[in-house]
C-alpha positions as CSV (number, residue, x, y, z in Angstrom):
1,M,49.1,-14.2,25.0
2,S,46.3,-15.9,23.2
3,T,45.3,-15.1,19.6
4,R,41.7,-14.6,18.8
5,V,40.7,-16.2,15.5
6,H,37.6,-14.9,13.6
7,R,36.2,-17.5,11.3
8,V,34.8,-16.4,8.0
9,T,31.4,-17.9,7.4
10,G,30.1,-18.8,3.9
11,W,33.5,-19.9,2.7
12,D,34.1,-23.6,2.1
13,R,37.1,-25.7,1.2
14,P,36.2,-26.3,-2.5
15,S,35.9,-22.5,-3.0
16,Q,39.3,-22.0,-1.3
17,I,40.9,-24.6,-3.5
18,M,39.3,-23.2,-6.7
19,L,40.4,-19.7,-6.0
20,E,44.0,-20.7,-5.1
21,G,44.1,-23.0,-8.2
22,L,42.9,-20.1,-10.4
23,L,45.7,-17.8,-9.2
24,V,48.3,-20.5,-9.6
25,A,47.0,-21.2,-13.1
26,V,47.3,-17.5,-14.0
27,M,50.9,-17.5,-12.8
28,L,51.8,-20.7,-14.7
29,L,50.0,-19.6,-17.9
30,A,51.8,-16.2,-17.8
31,I,55.2,-17.9,-17.4
32,V,54.6,-20.6,-20.0
33,F,53.1,-18.2,-22.6
34,G,56.0,-15.7,-22.0
35,A,58.6,-18.5,-22.4
36,V,57.0,-20.0,-25.5
37,T,56.7,-16.5,-27.1
38,L,60.3,-15.7,-26.4
39,I,61.6,-18.9,-27.8
40,T,59.5,-18.4,-30.9
41,L,60.7,-14.8,-31.3
42,F,64.4,-15.7,-31.1
43,T,63.9,-18.9,-33.2
44,D,61.8,-17.4,-36.1
45,R,63.4,-13.9,-36.0
46,E,60.0,-12.5,-37.1
47,V,58.3,-9.7,-35.2
48,A,54.9,-8.1,-35.8
49,V,53.7,-4.9,-34.3
50,P,50.6,-2.7,-34.8
51,V,51.3,0.5,-36.6
52,A,49.5,3.7,-37.7
53,L,49.1,4.5,-41.4
54,T,48.3,7.6,-43.4
55,E,44.8,7.3,-44.6
56,Q,44.6,4.5,-47.2
57,P,41.5,4.3,-49.4
58,L,40.4,0.7,-49.8
59,G,37.3,1.2,-51.9
60,S,34.4,3.6,-52.6
61,A,30.8,3.5,-53.7
62,S,28.1,6.1,-54.2
63,G,27.9,8.0,-50.9
64,A,30.5,6.0,-49.1
65,T,34.3,5.6,-48.8
66,L,36.2,2.8,-47.2
67,A,39.6,3.7,-45.7
68,T,42.0,2.5,-43.0
69,T,44.5,4.2,-40.7
70,E,45.7,1.0,-38.9
71,G,47.8,-1.9,-39.9
72,E,50.4,-4.5,-38.8
73,L,54.1,-4.3,-39.6
74,T,55.9,-7.7,-39.9
75,L,59.6,-7.7,-40.0
76,T,61.2,-10.9,-41.2
77,E,64.8,-11.7,-40.4
78,A,64.6,-9.3,-37.5
79,T,67.9,-8.3,-35.8
80,T,68.6,-9.2,-32.2
81,G,67.9,-5.6,-31.2
82,Q,64.5,-5.6,-32.9
83,V,63.6,-8.9,-31.2
84,L,64.7,-7.5,-27.9
85,L,62.4,-4.5,-28.4
86,V,59.4,-6.9,-28.7
87,A,60.7,-9.2,-25.9
88,A,61.2,-6.5,-23.3
89,P,57.6,-5.6,-22.7
90,L,56.7,-9.3,-22.8
91,V,59.1,-10.1,-20.0
92,L,58.1,-7.1,-17.9
93,G,54.4,-7.9,-18.4
94,T,54.9,-11.5,-17.4
95,A,56.8,-10.4,-14.2
96,V,54.0,-8.0,-13.4
97,V,51.2,-10.6,-13.7
98,T,53.2,-13.2,-11.8
99,G,54.2,-10.9,-9.0
100,A,50.7,-9.5,-8.5
101,A,49.1,-12.9,-8.7
102,Y,51.5,-14.3,-6.1
103,C,50.6,-11.5,-3.7
104,L,46.9,-12.2,-4.1
105,L,47.6,-15.9,-3.6
106,L,49.1,-15.2,-0.2
107,V,46.0,-13.1,0.7
108,V,43.7,-15.9,-0.4
109,R,45.7,-18.5,1.6
110,S,45.1,-16.5,4.7
111,L,41.4,-17.4,4.4
112,R,42.3,-20.9,5.5
113,T,42.7,-19.6,9.0
114,G,39.7,-17.4,8.8
115,T,41.7,-14.2,9.4
116,P,41.6,-12.1,6.1
117,F,41.7,-8.8,7.9
118,H,45.3,-8.7,9.0
119,R,48.0,-6.1,8.5
120,R,50.2,-8.4,6.4
121,N,47.3,-8.8,3.9
122,A,46.9,-5.1,3.6
123,R,50.7,-4.9,2.9
124,R,50.4,-7.7,0.4
125,L,47.6,-5.9,-1.5
126,M,49.5,-2.7,-1.4
127,T,52.6,-4.5,-2.9
128,A,50.4,-6.0,-5.6
129,A,49.0,-2.6,-6.4
130,L,52.4,-1.0,-6.7
131,I,53.7,-3.9,-8.9
132,V,50.8,-3.4,-11.2
133,L,51.0,0.4,-11.3
134,F,54.8,0.9,-11.6
135,G,55.5,-2.4,-13.3
136,G,52.7,-1.7,-15.7
137,V,54.0,1.8,-16.5
138,V,57.4,0.5,-17.2
139,A,56.1,-2.4,-19.4
140,G,53.8,0.0,-21.2
141,M,56.6,2.5,-21.9
142,A,58.8,-0.3,-23.1
143,D,56.0,-1.4,-25.5
144,T,55.5,2.2,-26.7
145,V,59.1,2.8,-27.3
146,G,59.6,-0.5,-29.0
147,T,56.6,0.0,-31.3
148,M,57.8,3.4,-32.4
149,A,61.3,2.2,-33.0
150,L,60.1,-0.7,-35.1
151,A,57.7,1.5,-37.0
152,M,60.7,3.8,-37.8
153,D,62.7,0.8,-39.0
154,G,59.7,-0.1,-41.2
155,Q,59.7,3.4,-42.6
156,E,63.3,3.1,-43.6
157,L,62.8,-0.3,-45.2
158,L,59.8,0.8,-47.2
159,G,61.3,4.0,-48.4
160,D,60.0,7.6,-48.9
161,G,56.6,6.5,-50.0
162,S,55.9,4.5,-46.8
163,P,52.4,5.0,-45.4
164,L,53.7,4.2,-41.9
165,V,53.4,6.8,-39.1
166,A,55.9,6.4,-36.2
167,S,53.4,6.6,-33.3
168,A,52.2,4.4,-30.4
169,S,49.7,4.6,-27.5
170,L,50.4,3.9,-23.9
171,P,48.1,1.1,-22.6
172,L,46.2,2.3,-19.5
173,A,44.5,-0.9,-18.4
174,F,47.1,-1.5,-15.7
175,V,46.3,1.9,-14.1
176,G,42.7,0.9,-13.5
177,I,43.7,-2.5,-12.1
178,G,46.3,-0.9,-9.9
179,L,43.9,1.7,-8.5
180,L,41.4,-1.1,-7.8
181,L,44.0,-3.0,-5.8
182,L,44.9,0.2,-3.9
183,C,41.3,0.6,-2.9
184,L,41.2,-3.0,-1.8
185,A,44.4,-2.6,0.2
186,E,42.8,0.4,2.0
187,F,39.7,-1.6,2.7
188,F,41.7,-4.3,4.3
189,R,43.8,-1.8,6.3
190,R,40.6,-0.2,7.7
191,G,39.1,-3.6,8.3
192,T,42.2,-4.6,10.2
193,Q,42.0,-1.5,12.4
194,L,38.3,-2.1,13.1
195,A,38.9,-5.7,14.0
196,E,41.7,-4.7,16.4
197,D,39.5,-2.0,18.0
198,V,36.6,-4.4,18.5
199,E,39.0,-7.1,19.9
200,G,40.3,-4.5,22.4
201,L,36.8,-3.9,23.6
202,V,36.0,-7.5,24.3
C-alpha cells in the first residue's frame, strides 16, 4: 500500500535547522542551568526566596509615603532540608521544560518529510500539553510549599518582631502555555482527520 506524502511549501532547510537547533538549545540550557544551580546550592549552602512583609515604611515626604510589602529572605548555612525545598521545584521545572521541548522537537522533525498533520504529532502535542499542565502544577506547588516553609524558618530565626509573612503565590504561566499546546494538539488532530478524509476521496 503506497503512502501519500504532502509536501509543505514555504519551508526550507535552513528554517528547519534553525527551529530544531532552537529547541535543542532550550533543552540543553535548561539542563545546564539546573545542574549548575543545584551544584551551587549544595556547595554554598545559601538559599534566597522572595517573601511577603508586613508594611515597612521606608520614607515619607509631604503628601507621600514610601513603603514596601515585599522582600527577599536569604538563609546562610542552610540545612540539607532547606536546600532540598529550593532544589525540588528547580528539578521539576527543568524536567517539564526538557520534556515539553523534546515532544515539540519530534513534531518539528516530522516537517522534514512534509507530513506535519499526522496522528502521532497530535499525540506528541497532547503529551507536551499534559507535561506542562500537570508537571507545571506539581512544580508550582513544590515552589509554593518550599517558599512558605522557608519563610516560617525565617520567622523563627528573626524572632517575634519578624516582619515576614508566611505566604506564597502559585505561578500560573504554565497553565496558559499548557492550554495553548492543548489547542495546538486539537488543531493537529482535526487537520489529520481532514487530510485523511481528503486522501480517501482522491
